[in-house]
Wavefront OBJ file of the C-alpha trace (Angstrom):
o trace
v -0.827 30.305 -72.243
v -3.048 27.250 -72.711
v -6.237 27.493 -74.727
v -9.529 26.912 -72.901
v -12.383 24.751 -74.139
v -15.466 26.635 -72.953
v -17.880 23.873 -74.009
v -20.226 23.352 -71.092
v -23.588 21.961 -70.251
v -25.443 24.582 -68.273
v -26.858 23.091 -65.102
v -28.221 24.464 -61.833
v -30.310 23.188 -58.929
v -34.069 23.621 -58.776
v -36.369 22.497 -55.983
v -36.647 18.731 -56.162
v -33.109 18.398 -57.544
v -34.133 18.827 -61.188
v -31.334 20.132 -63.408
v -32.136 23.176 -65.513
v -30.169 24.895 -68.247
v -29.108 28.176 -66.636
v -25.545 27.688 -65.320
v -22.387 27.017 -67.270
v -18.717 27.781 -66.964
v -17.629 31.385 -67.429
v -14.049 31.642 -68.719
v -11.848 33.967 -66.670
v -11.403 36.484 -69.464
v -15.202 36.870 -69.696
v -15.844 37.086 -65.957
v -16.760 40.184 -64.028
v -15.813 38.433 -60.741
v -12.667 36.372 -61.342
v -9.770 36.094 -63.705
v -10.261 32.335 -63.794
v -13.152 30.073 -64.860
v -16.102 29.850 -62.490
v -19.653 28.534 -62.391
v -22.030 30.970 -64.088
v -24.366 32.591 -61.565
v -21.897 31.831 -58.784
v -18.503 33.057 -57.676
v -17.151 29.574 -57.062
v -14.236 28.713 -59.297
v -13.594 25.564 -61.265
v -10.338 25.060 -59.338
v -12.144 25.362 -56.002
v -14.740 22.720 -56.895
v -12.032 20.463 -58.320
v -10.026 20.768 -55.108
v -12.995 19.930 -52.904
v -13.847 16.789 -54.839
v -10.545 15.454 -56.137
v -8.059 16.764 -53.572
v -10.113 16.818 -50.359
v -12.203 13.752 -51.187
v -15.664 15.255 -50.761
v -18.481 13.600 -52.678
v -19.829 15.633 -55.621
v -23.279 15.486 -53.995
v -21.898 17.052 -50.804
v -20.166 19.829 -52.723
v -23.321 20.478 -54.758
v -25.435 20.735 -51.606
v -22.969 23.098 -49.924
v -22.976 25.459 -52.896
v -26.597 25.225 -54.000
v -25.703 23.573 -57.305
v -27.037 20.520 -59.071
v -24.662 17.570 -58.833
v -24.529 17.499 -62.635
v -23.002 20.997 -62.517
v -20.226 19.633 -60.297
v -19.487 16.847 -62.762
v -19.505 19.309 -65.658
v -17.096 21.533 -63.731
v -14.775 18.572 -63.169
v -14.993 17.697 -66.862
v -14.150 21.309 -67.742
v -11.103 21.145 -65.450
v -9.862 17.951 -67.118
v -10.584 19.215 -70.658
v -8.323 22.210 -69.959
v -5.301 20.895 -68.034
v -2.840 23.424 -69.465
v -5.047 26.392 -68.644
v -5.744 25.086 -65.129
v -1.984 24.621 -64.557
v -1.307 28.153 -65.838
v -3.851 29.552 -63.375
v -2.376 27.546 -60.489
v 1.105 28.853 -61.321
v -0.181 32.441 -61.527
v -1.792 32.064 -58.083
v 1.392 30.590 -56.624
v 3.507 33.427 -58.046
v 1.048 36.016 -56.715
v 1.197 34.422 -53.254
v 4.997 34.482 -53.332
v 5.011 38.173 -54.338
v 2.517 38.985 -51.579
v 4.608 37.114 -49.009
v 7.682 39.140 -49.971
v 5.741 42.394 -49.553
v 4.086 41.418 -46.284
v 5.188 43.005 -43.031
v 3.512 40.251 -41.053
v 5.955 37.645 -39.798
v 4.643 34.285 -38.562
v 5.437 33.501 -34.932
v 7.722 30.547 -34.312
l 1 2 3 4 5 6 7 8 9 10 11 12 13 14 15 16 17 18 19 20 21 22 23 24 25 26 27 28 29 30 31 32 33 34 35 36 37 38 39 40 41 42 43 44 45 46 47 48 49 50 51 52 53 54 55 56 57 58 59 60 61 62 63 64 65 66 67 68 69 70 71 72 73 74 75 76 77 78 79 80 81 82 83 84 85 86 87 88 89 90 91 92 93 94 95 96 97 98 99 100 101 102 103 104 105 106 107 108 109 110 111 112
């Protein structure tokens, strides 16, 4: 399994858009909510924020507004994702395998 660099600036939104040092990235093994890295004080995962910005093309400002985070926290989350490519790939593969196992166990069949 890939090693994770937990270095993070801790940023959150305050009224007026001022960044404060209260949020960071919580590694999955230290989380009480997820088994993957997420924004401290939030349940939103690093992979989710990455997907919204880099896969779906949303602006970091838009994502920050939708999740009540400072835009700097979004950029730090993206930096975390890119500092830990092996770990992020491992997590994606684990999720894909879990989805495949769940699909095999499901009694629900999609209509055609």
